[in-house]
N, CA, C and O atoms as CSV, one atom per row, in Angstrom:
chain,resi,resn,atom,element,x,y,z
A,1,MET,N,N,0.762,-1.442,-0.475
A,1,MET,CA,C,-0.314,-0.117,0.145
A,1,MET,C,C,0.637,0.918,-0.243
A,1,MET,O,O,1.838,0.693,-0.394
A,2,LYS,N,N,-0.057,2.346,-0.442
A,2,LYS,CA,C,0.898,3.201,-0.690
A,2,LYS,C,C,0.772,4.914,0.232
A,2,LYS,O,O,0.211,5.967,-0.071
A,3,VAL,N,N,1.270,4.654,0.954
A,3,VAL,CA,C,0.955,5.929,2.360
A,3,VAL,C,C,1.928,7.179,1.952
A,3,VAL,O,O,3.147,7.007,1.950
A,4,ASN,N,N,1.209,8.762,1.518
A,4,ASN,CA,C,1.438,9.644,1.185
A,4,ASN,C,C,2.612,9.652,0.244
A,4,ASN,O,O,3.170,10.697,-0.092
A,5,GLY,N,N,3.018,8.299,-0.228
A,5,GLY,CA,C,3.737,8.258,-1.563
A,5,GLY,C,C,5.694,7.591,-1.066
A,5,GLY,O,O,6.882,7.831,-1.282
A,6,ALA,N,N,4.564,6.459,-0.137
A,6,ALA,CA,C,5.530,5.595,0.710
A,6,ALA,C,C,4.686,4.543,0.792
A,6,ALA,O,O,3.497,4.613,1.103
A,7,PHE,N,N,5.768,2.808,0.297
A,7,PHE,CA,C,5.131,1.937,0.643
A,7,PHE,C,C,5.459,1.384,1.797
A,7,PHE,O,O,6.564,1.365,2.340
A,8,ILE,N,N,3.938,0.704,2.331
A,8,ILE,CA,C,3.862,-0.333,3.577
A,8,ILE,C,C,3.104,-1.007,3.266
A,8,ILE,O,O,1.962,-0.676,2.946
A,9,ALA,N,N,3.814,-2.782,3.291
A,9,ALA,CA,C,3.136,-3.375,3.522
A,9,ALA,C,C,2.018,-4.483,4.681
A,9,ALA,O,O,2.164,-5.245,5.636
A,10,LEU,N,N,0.932,-3.941,3.834
A,10,LEU,CA,C,-0.384,-5.033,5.023
A,10,LEU,C,C,0.401,-6.369,5.348
A,10,LEU,O,O,0.762,-7.168,4.484
A,11,GLU,N,N,0.619,-6.506,6.720
A,11,GLU,CA,C,0.531,-7.729,6.954
A,11,GLU,C,C,-0.714,-8.494,7.711
A,11,GLU,O,O,-0.639,-9.495,8.423
A,12,GLU,N,N,-1.725,-7.836,7.400
A,12,GLU,CA,C,-2.943,-8.826,7.651
A,12,GLU,C,C,-4.152,-7.366,7.163
A,12,GLU,O,O,-3.959,-6.247,7.637
A,13,GLU,N,N,-5.108,-7.591,6.374
A,13,GLU,CA,C,-6.226,-7.237,5.929
A,13,GLU,C,C,-6.882,-6.710,7.222
A,13,GLU,O,O,-7.218,-7.515,8.091
A,14,GLN,N,N,-7.068,-5.444,7.369
A,14,GLN,CA,C,-7.341,-4.032,8.706
A,14,GLN,C,C,-8.084,-3.143,7.902
A,14,GLN,O,O,-8.185,-3.196,6.676
A,15,THR,N,N,-8.801,-1.996,8.970
A,15,THR,CA,C,-9.510,-0.903,8.752
A,15,THR,C,C,-9.310,-0.142,9.225
A,15,THR,O,O,-9.135,0.046,10.429
A,16,LEU,N,N,-9.277,0.729,8.079
A,16,LEU,CA,C,-8.893,2.158,7.722
A,16,LEU,C,C,-8.432,3.401,9.370
A,16,LEU,O,O,-7.471,4.125,9.631
A,17,TYR,N,N,-9.974,2.985,10.221
A,17,TYR,CA,C,-9.841,3.238,11.404
A,17,TYR,C,C,-8.840,2.429,12.109
A,17,TYR,O,O,-8.032,3.066,12.785
A,18,ASP,N,N,-8.724,1.010,12.081
A,18,ASP,CA,C,-7.427,0.285,12.824
A,18,ASP,C,C,-6.081,0.760,12.104
A,18,ASP,O,O,-5.044,0.343,12.620
A,19,PHE,N,N,-5.975,1.511,11.071
A,19,PHE,CA,C,-4.481,1.631,10.723
A,19,PHE,C,C,-4.350,2.479,11.338
A,19,PHE,O,O,-3.493,2.416,12.220
A,20,LEU,N,N,-5.162,3.724,11.163
A,20,LEU,CA,C,-4.650,5.097,11.351
A,20,LEU,C,C,-4.573,5.211,12.843
A,20,LEU,O,O,-3.940,6.182,13.256
A,21,SER,N,N,-5.098,4.400,13.730
A,21,SER,CA,C,-4.880,3.792,14.944
A,21,SER,C,C,-4.328,3.792,15.746
A,21,SER,O,O,-4.330,4.287,16.873
A,22,LEU,N,N,-3.242,2.607,14.628
A,22,LEU,CA,C,-1.915,1.995,15.103
A,22,LEU,C,C,-1.066,3.232,14.342
A,22,LEU,O,O,0.110,3.240,14.708
A,23,GLN,N,N,-1.338,4.086,13.544
A,23,GLN,CA,C,-0.404,4.480,13.179
A,23,GLN,C,C,-0.134,6.082,14.091
A,23,GLN,O,O,0.633,7.037,13.966
A,24,LYS,N,N,-1.326,5.665,15.089
A,24,LYS,CA,C,-1.419,6.935,15.458
A,24,LYS,C,C,-1.581,8.162,15.597
A,24,LYS,O,O,-1.230,8.914,16.507
A,25,TYR,N,N,-2.414,8.440,14.172
A,25,TYR,CA,C,-2.682,9.701,14.077
A,25,TYR,C,C,-3.804,10.023,14.501
A,25,TYR,O,O,-4.770,9.287,14.705
A,26,ASP,N,N,-3.688,11.400,14.680
A,26,ASP,CA,C,-5.447,12.154,15.934
A,26,ASP,C,C,-6.482,11.976,14.198
A,26,ASP,O,O,-6.321,12.499,13.095
A,27,LEU,N,N,-7.658,10.841,14.822
A,27,LEU,CA,C,-7.998,11.177,13.586
A,27,LEU,C,C,-9.366,12.160,13.586
A,27,LEU,O,O,-10.368,11.747,13.003
A,28,THR,N,N,-9.384,13.876,14.464
A,28,THR,CA,C,-9.646,14.659,14.941
A,28,THR,C,C,-9.130,15.872,13.848
A,28,THR,O,O,-9.597,16.972,13.551
A,29,THR,N,N,-7.987,15.144,13.426
A,29,THR,CA,C,-6.923,16.693,12.792
A,29,THR,C,C,-6.096,15.854,11.463
A,29,THR,O,O,-4.939,16.049,11.089
A,30,ILE,N,N,-7.133,14.844,10.892
A,30,ILE,CA,C,-6.260,15.189,9.667
A,30,ILE,C,C,-7.888,14.240,8.705
A,30,ILE,O,O,-8.948,13.827,9.175
A,31,ALA,N,N,-7.076,14.229,6.589
A,31,ALA,CA,C,-8.097,13.507,6.165
A,31,ALA,C,C,-7.258,12.748,5.536
A,31,ALA,O,O,-6.032,12.639,5.556
A,32,VAL,N,N,-8.618,11.928,4.629
A,32,VAL,CA,C,-7.624,10.786,4.271
A,32,VAL,C,C,-8.805,10.171,2.708
A,32,VAL,O,O,-9.972,9.825,2.528
A,33,GLU,N,N,-7.384,10.377,1.821
A,33,GLU,CA,C,-7.903,10.374,0.625
A,33,GLU,C,C,-7.489,8.729,-0.028
A,33,GLU,O,O,-6.339,8.305,-0.142
A,34,ARG,N,N,-8.655,8.040,-0.371
A,34,ARG,CA,C,-8.009,6.868,-0.399
A,34,ARG,C,C,-8.466,6.274,-1.850
A,34,ARG,O,O,-9.571,5.787,-2.089
A,35,ASN,N,N,-7.474,6.405,-2.688
A,35,ASN,CA,C,-7.938,5.573,-4.535
A,35,ASN,C,C,-8.186,7.136,-4.278
A,35,ASN,O,O,-8.930,6.976,-3.310
A,36,GLY,N,N,-8.129,8.291,-4.400
A,36,GLY,CA,C,-8.427,9.290,-5.631
A,36,GLY,C,C,-9.854,9.656,-4.761
A,36,GLY,O,O,-10.520,10.439,-5.438
A,37,GLU,N,N,-10.510,9.334,-3.490
A,37,GLU,CA,C,-11.934,9.708,-3.156
A,37,GLU,C,C,-11.589,9.908,-1.803
A,37,GLU,O,O,-11.261,8.989,-1.052
A,38,ILE,N,N,-11.671,11.277,-1.432
A,38,ILE,CA,C,-11.799,11.347,0.096
A,38,ILE,C,C,-12.729,10.092,0.495
A,38,ILE,O,O,-13.441,9.369,-0.201
A,39,VAL,N,N,-12.400,10.107,2.156
A,39,VAL,CA,C,-13.078,9.289,2.885
A,39,VAL,C,C,-14.092,10.329,3.921
A,39,VAL,O,O,-13.805,11.458,4.318
A,40,PRO,N,N,-15.335,9.545,4.193
A,40,PRO,CA,C,-16.187,10.472,5.027
A,40,PRO,C,C,-15.603,9.882,6.293
A,40,PRO,O,O,-15.351,8.686,6.438
A,41,LYS,N,N,-15.327,11.245,7.591
A,41,LYS,CA,C,-14.492,9.609,9.326
A,41,LYS,C,C,-15.963,9.081,9.311
A,41,LYS,O,O,-16.262,8.141,10.047
A,42,PRO,N,N,-16.594,9.477,8.753
A,42,PRO,CA,C,-18.256,8.050,9.356
A,42,PRO,C,C,-17.872,6.863,9.149
A,42,PRO,O,O,-18.378,6.130,9.998
A,43,THR,N,N,-16.960,6.082,8.146
A,43,THR,CA,C,-16.918,5.138,7.044
A,43,THR,C,C,-15.570,4.511,7.586
A,43,THR,O,O,-15.539,3.280,7.608
A,44,TYR,N,N,-14.355,5.257,8.065
A,44,TYR,CA,C,-13.751,4.818,8.540
A,44,TYR,C,C,-12.998,3.097,8.683
A,44,TYR,O,O,-12.064,2.525,8.119
A,45,LYS,N,N,-14.384,2.581,10.167
A,45,LYS,CA,C,-14.430,1.707,10.428
A,45,LYS,C,C,-14.865,0.254,9.378
A,45,LYS,O,O,-14.462,-0.907,9.454
A,46,ASP,N,N,-15.637,0.767,8.618
A,46,ASP,CA,C,-16.191,0.221,7.377
A,46,ASP,C,C,-15.342,-0.175,6.043
A,46,ASP,O,O,-15.638,-1.101,5.288
A,47,VAL,N,N,-14.287,0.658,5.906
A,47,VAL,CA,C,-12.900,0.292,4.925
A,47,VAL,C,C,-11.747,-0.502,5.154
A,47,VAL,O,O,-10.749,-0.481,5.874
A,48,PHE,N,N,-12.471,-1.505,3.903
A,48,PHE,CA,C,-11.400,-2.541,4.672
A,48,PHE,C,C,-10.188,-2.074,3.381
A,48,PHE,O,O,-10.350,-1.651,2.236
A,49,LEU,N,N,-9.110,-2.343,4.086
A,49,LEU,CA,C,-7.681,-1.464,2.815
A,49,LEU,C,C,-7.195,-3.071,2.728
A,49,LEU,O,O,-7.342,-4.050,3.459
A,50,ASN,N,N,-6.331,-2.733,1.040
A,50,ASN,CA,C,-5.332,-4.084,0.818
A,50,ASN,C,C,-3.986,-3.129,0.282
A,50,ASN,O,O,-3.690,-1.942,0.417
A,51,ASN,N,N,-3.437,-4.139,-0.301
A,51,ASN,CA,C,-1.973,-3.939,-0.572
A,51,ASN,C,C,-1.847,-3.019,-1.452
A,51,ASN,O,O,-0.797,-2.380,-1.410
A,52,GLU,N,N,-2.963,-2.635,-2.615
A,52,GLU,CA,C,-2.930,-1.881,-3.309
A,52,GLU,C,C,-3.839,-0.412,-3.667
A,52,GLU,O,O,-3.963,0.398,-4.586
A,53,ASP,N,N,-4.328,-0.653,-2.387
A,53,ASP,CA,C,-5.120,0.723,-1.721
A,53,ASP,C,C,-3.428,2.016,-1.653
A,53,ASP,O,O,-2.404,1.829,-0.997
A,54,THR,N,N,-3.775,3.283,-2.638
A,54,THR,CA,C,-3.325,4.934,-2.563
A,54,THR,C,C,-3.427,5.639,-1.152
A,54,THR,O,O,-4.583,5.271,-0.946
A,55,LEU,N,N,-3.190,6.188,-0.300
A,55,LEU,CA,C,-3.916,6.937,0.518
A,55,LEU,C,C,-3.378,7.729,0.574
A,55,LEU,O,O,-2.165,7.582,0.421
A,56,GLU,N,N,-3.917,9.085,0.830
A,56,GLU,CA,C,-3.143,10.775,1.029
A,56,GLU,C,C,-3.963,10.890,2.803
A,56,GLU,O,O,-5.120,10.709,3.184
A,57,ILE,N,N,-3.145,11.136,3.259
A,57,ILE,CA,C,-3.407,11.858,4.756
A,57,ILE,C,C,-2.860,12.917,5.090
A,57,ILE,O,O,-1.632,12.877,5.169
A,58,VAL,N,N,-3.628,14.351,5.431
A,58,VAL,CA,C,-3.396,15.279,5.583
A,58,VAL,C,C,-3.852,16.210,7.116
A,58,VAL,O,O,-4.361,16.049,8.225
A,59,ARG,N,N,-3.593,16.656,6.733
A,59,ARG,CA,C,-3.162,16.888,8.770
A,59,ARG,C,C,-3.899,19.035,8.096
A,59,ARG,O,O,-3.755,19.717,7.081
A,60,PHE,N,N,-4.773,19.236,9.736
A,60,PHE,CA,C,-5.266,20.061,9.992
A,60,PHE,C,C,-3.968,20.670,10.656
A,60,PHE,O,O,-3.230,19.987,11.367
A,61,VAL,N,N,-3.716,22.139,10.347
A,61,VAL,CA,C,-2.640,23.405,11.089
A,61,VAL,C,C,-3.409,24.634,10.773
A,61,VAL,O,O,-3.787,25.271,9.790
A,62,GLY,N,N,-3.472,24.675,12.303
A,62,GLY,CA,C,-4.029,26.325,12.926
A,62,GLY,C,C,-2.874,27.237,12.164
A,62,GLY,O,O,-1.729,26.962,11.806
A,63,GLY,N,N,-3.663,28.428,12.073
A,63,GLY,CA,C,-2.657,29.751,11.581
A,63,GLY,C,C,-3.144,30.483,10.443
A,63,GLY,O,O,-4.138,30.126,9.811
A,64,GLY,N,N,-2.496,31.451,10.186
A,64,GLY,CA,C,-3.070,33.285,9.355
A,64,GLY,C,C,-2.432,33.831,8.588
A,64,GLY,O,O,-2.809,34.908,8.126
């Protein structure tokens, strides 16, 4: 699987929610695009990842 340009091999099937939690992402400050489409936060536990997926994970930062 490709995450923000880096390849990560999934050892086992897991949900997007599980992956993000294991990678210690703060779910309140990120947005996720999977294979070119934004994933709504309420569906993170329903989206199963595979090694062919491409994820872009962006963080919201304050400032101005």
